[in-house]
N, C-alpha and C positions, 0 to 999 in steps of 0.2 A: 453476428457470426460467432463471436466469442461465447455467447450464451448457448448457442447450439452445440458448440464443441464441449462446453462444460456439461451440458445435459447428456450428451453421448458418453462422455468419460465417466460421469456419475453412474449412468446405467450399466456400463461395462463393469465397473467396480462392484456394483450391487449384485449383478448376476454371477460374478466370480465368487463373491462371498457366499451367495446362496448355493452355488454348485458345490462348494467345499463342505457346507453344512449337510447338504443332501448326501454327499459321498460318505461323510462321517456317520450319518444315520444308517446308511446301508451297511457300512463296515461293522456296525454294532448291532445289527439285527438279531444276532444270536447271543448278545451279552446279557447276562442275568440282570434283571431289574433296570435296564437302561431306559432312559426317557429321551425321546427324539427331540432334537433341537428345533426351535421355531425361529423363522426369519421374519424381521420386520422391515417392510418397504415403506418408508415414510417420505413425505415431501421434503425437499431441500430448497429453500427459498433463495432466489438469485437477487442480489442487491448490488447495484453499481456494476463493477467489473468482475465480481466473483460471487462466491457463496457466502451467505450469512453463517458464520462459524458457530452461532448460537443454536442453529438447528441441528437435530440429530442426524447422524450419518446413515445413508441408505444401506440396506442389506445387513444390518447388524443382527447377530444372534441375541435375541432379547429375553428368551424364556425357553421352556421346554414344554412339550406336550405332556400334561400331567395325568392323562387318562391311564387307567390300570392296564397292565399286560395280562396275558392269559396265565392262569395258575396251573402248574403241572405237579403231580405227585411224584416224589422220588424215593420216599421211604427212608431217607438218610436222616438220622436224628438231629444233626446240626444244620439241616436246611430249614429255613423258615420263610414263609411268604406273609407279608403284611396284609391283613384281611380287610383293612379300612383305608382311610386317607392319611394314616400316620406315616411317619418316616423313622427309620432306624438311625439313632444318633451314633456317630463315629468321631474319631479324632483325626482331623486332617493333618497333612504333612507339616503345616505351620503351627500345630499344637492347638488350634482352635476347634470348637465343636462344629461339625457339619452333619449332613444327613443324606441317607441313601435308601433305596428300596432293594438293594442287592442283599440277598439273604443266604447265599452259599457260604456259611460260616465254617471256620476251621480254627484249630488251636495251634498257635505257633510254637516253635521249640522253646520259647521263653515262657510259655503257658498263657500268653495273652490271647483272648478270643478276637479273631479278625474276620473281616469280610474276605470274599474270594480275591479281591484286588488289594488286600494287605492293609486295610484301615482298621485300627483297633476299635472294637465295639464298646460303647460307653454304657455304664450303669449309673446308679445314683451317686457314686463316689469316684467316678473316673473310669478308665478302661477296666474291663472285666478280666480277671485272671482265673484260670481254671486249674485246680490242683490235679495231680494224677488220678485217674478214674478208671473204673471198670465199665461203667455205663453212664451216659449223660442223657438228660431229658430237658426239653424246653416246653413249658406250659403255654396255654393260649394267651396268657397275659405277659409273656416274655420272661417269666421266672425260670431260672436255670438251676436244676438239681442234678447231683451226681451220686453214684455209689462209689465211695472212695476206694482207691486201690489198697487192698489189704484190710478193708473194713470187715466187720462182723457180718456173716451171712444172715439175711433177714432183717438187718438194721434199716431204719427209715432213711430215705434219701436225704442227702445234705444239701440245703439251699446255699448257693454260692453267690447269687446276685440276680439282678433283673435287668433285662435289656431296656434301655430308655427308648420309648416310643414317643416321638415328638409330634406336635400338632402345628402345621404351618398356616392354618386358616387365620386370616386377618394380619399376618406378618408379611413384611416386605422382603421377599426372598428371591434369589437368583441362582441359576445354574452356573457353576464355575468350570474352568477348563479341566478340572480333575473329575468332572462328571458328578460332583456332589452338589447338594443344595446348600447354599450359604445364606445367612441373614445379612442383608445389605447394611453396611456400616458396622458390622460386628454384632455381638450379642448371641443369645441362644434362644431356641424355641422352647415354649413351655411343654412339660411332659403331659401326654395324653393318658390319663389314668384309665380311660375306657378303651385304649388301643388294644388290638388283638392280633395275634399271629397264628398261622397254621403250620405246625411242626411237620416235617417230612415232606414239604412242598416248596416249590420255587415259583416266583413270579418272573415270567419271561419278558423280553424287551417288548415295548409297545410300538415298535417301528412296523409300519405297514409297507412291506416290500413293493407290492404292486403300485400303491400310491406314490411311493418314493421314486420308482422308475418313471412313472408318468410325469412327476414333478421335474425330474432330471431332463426329460425330453423337452418339456415346455420351457424350462429355464434355458436350455441350449438354443432354442428358437428365439427366445427373447434376447439372448446374447448376440445372435446373428443380426437381429434388427438393430441393436445399438451399434454394432460394428459397421453395418451399412450406412447408418446415419452419420457416423464419423467420416466414412469415406465420401459420402455426398457433400458433407460440409467442406471437405478438402477440395473437391471439384469446384464447388461454388466459389470458394476463396480464390482458386487459381483462375477461374473464369472472370471474376471481378478484377483481379490484378491485371489480366490481359487486356481488359477494356480500358483500364486506366493507363496502360503503357503507351507512351508517345511513339509515333512512327519514326523510324530512323531516317 
């Protein structure tokens, strides 16, 4: 009986985690460069009176859907869409290097080049700083050039840095709660010298809203099954207790 209850409780917990991930995906369906969460439903072994704690927990967000989103032209010079499997290197809030596909870039008041969600974009020597400019251009290899403010008319554009495009292939990476890609255990990804971007375009979220709504309905039905299983376990326990009860 205890094992049946544990099974039902584990199922409820898993379905709740899955529902939260699906809801998060739907909420980010219009977020630039967002990668949908993926849920892992793994077996949890029962040993003795409880679960084997060495087994993975059901319903964990273990990775993201790494397929590309649709690319849309914006014409904005600071918008870039990664044209291959590379990732844009950024500085996470803890100071470590992390990675994103979000390419709606902006220049902060401090002059630091940032993503739309405020993470500094990394170059070969750290975060890229943009001097005052009249015009800014981003080449297909991520090289950033400007026409300096107050510069001579007709002068050649000034190269100020190059966006680091990282290659995650063969590396153990995971999606963090900040929606960035991180290297497990720390470390950085190697630069992809062949990485390319498309200036004036943005990669949209890869969330499929139709599929997400279907998944939400199926998950809700699975939750109801687990809840009914828990209720049936309670009834069987009460029935067993009544059989064992001595008549007064």
